[in-house]
N, C-alpha and C positions, 0 to 999 in steps of 0.2 A: 473308500469313503470320499465323496466329492468335497471340494473346498467350500468354506463358508462364504457365501456371496454377500457382498456389502455394496449398496448403491451410494455413490458419492455424487451429489447434485452440484454441478458447477465445475467446468473445466477452465476456470480462469487461472489465477496464480496459486491459490491454496489447494484446489482440487487435485491437480496432477501430483503435487508433492505428497499429499496425504495418501493418494492411491499407490504411489511408489512404496511408501513405508508399509502400507497394508499388505501389498504383494510380497514384500521382503519378509514379512512376518507370517506368511502362510495363508492369508485370506485371498479371496477372489473379488477384487474391487471392480465394479462396473461404473465407469466415469461417464455421466450423462450431462450434456451441455445443450442449452437452448439454441445457441447460434449454430451456423453451419460449418464453422471452422475457426481457426485462430483469428481473433479480432485485430483490426488495425486501429482501434480506439485507444486514446490515452497517449501520454508522452513518455514518462520515465518514472523511475523510483530509485531509492537508495537502499542498498543492502547493508545493514549495520551488523556489528559483531554478534548480537543475539540471534539474528536471523541467519547469518552465514554459518554460525556454529551448528545449526540444525541442518542446513543444506549440506554441510561438510560430511554428514553421516551417510550421504548417498555417494558411493565411490565415484570419483571422477567428475561429479557435477560442477562443483565450484571452479575447478581448473578449466572447465570447458566454456565458462561464461564469458561473453564479450561485454566489457564495461570499461569505465574510466575510474582509475584509482583517485581518491580524494584524500589528500594529505594535510592540507591547510584550509582554514576558513578565514576570509577577510571581510570586515564590515565597513561600509562606507555610508556617509550621509550626503544627500544632495540638497538638504534643507538650506536655503540661502543664509539663514541666520546661524547655522551651525554646520558648515560644510567641511568635508574632509574625511580622512580615515579615522574610524572609531577604534580600531584595533584588529588583531588577528590571533588565531589560535592554531596550535600545532595538533591537529586532530589525531594523526597517526601515533604520535608520541604519547598523548594522553590516554588514548584507547588501549595502547599496548600496556601501559602501566596499570590501567583499571581492569581490563578484560583479558590480557594476554594475547589479544589479537588487535593489530593496528591497521585493520583494513576497513575502509568504507568504499563501497563500489557503486558508482552510478551506472545504471543500465537503461537502455531504451526498452520501454515496456513490451512492444511487439516482439523484439528480438529475444528478450528474456522469456516471454510467454511461449514462444515457439520452442525455445530450448527445453522448457519444462515439459511441454507436450511430447516432444521427441524422446525425452528421457523416460517418460511414462510408457510410451509405446515400446521403447527398447526393453523396459522391464517386464513387458508382457501384459500391460494394462489394456483392457478393451475400452475404447472410447466411442460413445454413441453420440454423434453430432445431431442437431436438429431435434433434440429430446427435451422439451420444456415441461418440467414437473408442474402438474396442475392439482393433484390430490394425493392424499396418503390414507391408506386403510390399514390400521394396526391390528394384528392378531396376537395370540398368546406367544407364538414363537417366531413371528415373521412380520414383515411390512410389505404391502402391495402398493406400488407406485404407479399412478396413471399419468401419461404424458399427453400433451396437446395433440400429438399426431395419432392418437388412438392406441398406441402401444402400452402394454402393461408389463411390469417387471416385479417379481417377488424376491425379496432378499431377507437375510437375517436381521440386519439393521440398516439405517440410513443416516448419512452425515450430510448436512446441508452446508455447502461451501459456495453458495450461489449469490454472494455479494450483497450490496446495499439494497437491491431490489429482489431480495430472496423470496421465491415462492414457497420454499420450505418453511421459512419463518411465518409467512401468512397462514399456511396450513396449520401450524402449531398454535399460533398466538393471535391470529386475526390480522387484518390489514390496517396498519396505523400509518399515518402520514409521515414521510421523511421530513425532518426539520431543516429548513433552509437557514444557514448560519448568518446570512446577510452579506457574505463575502463572495466575490466572483473572481475567478482567475482567468487570465489570458496567457498563453504560452506558445512556444515554438522551439524548433531545433535548427541550429545553424552550424556552419563550418567554423572551427576554431580560428579566430583571427590572429594575424601575426602582429600583435601589439603588446605593449608592456602590461596591459590589463587582461591579456588572454588567460582564461582560467587554468588551462593545462591540468595540473593536479590540485587545483584550488576550487573551493566553493566560495562564491561571491554573494554577499548580501548588500543590497543598496536600499536605503530608507529615504522616503520622501514624506511629504505632509499628507497623511491619510493613505499611504500606499507603500508597498514593499516589493522588491524584485530579488529573485534568487537565481543563480546560475551554477551549473557544475558539469563536468565532462561525463559523457556516456560511452565514449570509446576514444581512441587516440586521435580522431579527426573531428568529432562533433561534440557540441555542448547543448544543453537544454536551458532555456530561461523561462521563468514563470513570474508573472506580476499579479499581485493581489490588491484589491481595493473594494470598498463598499459600492455596490451597484444594485439596480433592480434585479430580481431573480432571473437567472439564466439556467435553463434546464441542463441537467447533468447528462449530456450525450457523449462527452469526451471526443467529439468529432470536429473536423475542420469547420471554421466559421464561414467559409465561402470566400472566393477570391476577391470580390468587390469589397466586402467588409474588411477583409484582411489588408488589402491595399490601402484602404482609408485609414486603418489603424496604424500602418507603417508610416503614413504621412503626417497624421495629425495627433496621435496620442501623446500624452505628456511625457512618455518615456523617451521619445525620439531625441530630445535635447539633453538627456541625462549624461553626465560624465561617468568616469570609471568603467567604461565599456558598456553601460546600459543602452545608450542610444545605438551604438554600433551593433549590439546584439539584435535589436528589433529590426533595424534597417537592413541587415544582411540576411534575415530569415526569409526563406521562400514562402510566399503568401499562401500556398496550397497546404502548408503544414501548420499554420497558426490556428489554434483552437481556443474556444472560450466556454466556460462551464461554471455553474454555481457549485458551492460546497455545501454538503448536507451531512447530517448524522441522524440518528434515530433515538427514541427514548430508551433509556437503560433497561435491560431485561434483568429480572431477579433470578431467572433460571433460563438455561439454554436448551433444555430437553423436555420431552414428554415420552415416557416409556422407552421405545426402541428407536427414537429419532432425536438427533442432537444437531445443534448449529455450531459452526466454527468460523473464525475469521470475521470478515465484514458482515456476514449474515447475522452474527451474534453481536458484534460490537463495532459497527462502522464508525470511522473517525475522520475528522478533517485532517488534512495532510501536513500540518505545520510542525510536527515532530518527526515526520518520516517513519512512523512506526506501523503503518497499516499492514503491509505484507509481513514485516518482521514479527508483529504480534500474532498473525495467523500461523506463522511457523512455530512460534512458542506453543500455541494451542495444540498443534499437531504433535509436537514432541511429547507433551504431557499425555495426550490421549493415547499415543502408541505405548508409552511406558505403563499406563494404567491397564491397557488391554493385556500387556505381557504379565502384569502383576495378578490380575483377576481372572484371566483366561489364557494361561500359559500355553495350552494346547489349543490352537485356533478353531475349536468347535463352535457351533452356533450357540452363543451364551444365552442362558435364561434371562427373562426380562429383569429379574431382581439383580442379577449380576451387572447388566447394563445400567440399571438405575444406580448401582454403587459406583460404577466407572464414571458415568456422566456427572453424578453429584460431586464426586471428588474432583473432577475436572473443573467444575464450576467454582468449588471452594478455593481451588488454587488460582484460577484465572480471572474470575469476575472482579475481585478487588483491584488487581493490577491493570487489567484492560480498562475498567471504568475510570481509574485514576488518570490513565494516559489520554483517554478521550477528553476528559475535562481539561487537562493541561494543554492538549493540542488546541482546543478551542480558545483558551485563554492566550496561548502563544499567538494565534492568529489575530486576536483582538488587539494585542499589544503592538504587533508589527504595523498595523494600519491606524495607529493613533493619529488624531487630527488636532490641529492647533499648534502654534509655534512652541508655546510653553510645554505642552504635553509631549511634543516630539523631541524637544531637547532633553526632557526627563527620560524618555525612552532611549535616546542616544547615549546618555550617561550610564544607563543600566548596562548597555552593551560594552561601554568603555570599562566599567567595573568588572564585567564578566571576563573580559580579555586580560585584565590585570591579575585577576585571581585564577591562576592556572589550575589550581585544584578543582575549581568549579567547572572549568572547560571540559574536563573529562566526563563530567556528568551531564553536559549540555548536549542533548540529542542533536545530531548533525544532519540527518537526512530529510528528504522531502519526497513523498509519493505524489505523483501527478497522474 
């Protein structure tokens, strides 16, 4: 008997991980990606305990990852009326007490992406690059997927992991406009400086009037920085802003004069790797599936990056989906539509409340970080002072940031 074929749309961060788990559980995943290979877009992300615990179920994967360990988080203010250190938190200690895992790992997105793709290939997953999903035709016991290149594939069921601009989502629920949050980020990667403010194993937050900068290590030699502020809409391409624009940013942006390492970070960054992009999310979905097709990760619940939970929430989705497949379809035959309905409905019941809550909290976190006006900024700063004083709350304070 041939293995049950599953089409996974999207070979970004979530798709390869899901495909590995499907393969390990007896399915035959076909991973289809619109681009022609691993993308160089984006900067970094943070792997937090909830995400790492899922990745740890793939033997050897976490141990092979190249990243920067984050043990402390330090908060500064450059507001002239309230300048100085706001406090710090011992991330590793607090997470160890709460989760039993004291690891937060900053990773460069392209390096992490390449590692996941290679892990999927090593597991025997077939990856089809240059396959952009354009339509779905659902049958009683299968789904036929058509791609822009004219190829058609038929599988038992389809999982859409194709991100914010998910064509799978459009096929299921129609094309709705992504919501610009009003915030724009600029960021880059730089060599760790030899100074007292060098991040090393620290995440650094610097708050100004109407703006915020965050920095953390992504390996033992490099850090990422990202600055957020309100600006006119900038399309979410996640690619370099251009040498001329980047050089001008390095010379004249307000961050250049920032203390606590902020200015040093910007000025020491190679202009070719500075990127600028708007932050978007989408209207909340009340369901993620129709019949034999389901969405996961950013395709289902895209979020702004201010809690660092984008990738980690996708991994939670995957973990629960795989457990439900094992529960309702223990022998990996092609499941009847009603069985898939049960699996996908139970997934939604478990995941929609949590992911929706985090999407809202991420957006609120972003808004609070770029508060404008001296009085409001001092109030924000005092909030972070209080957070750092209350060590019990620090463990519940999400520490990562996806870029």
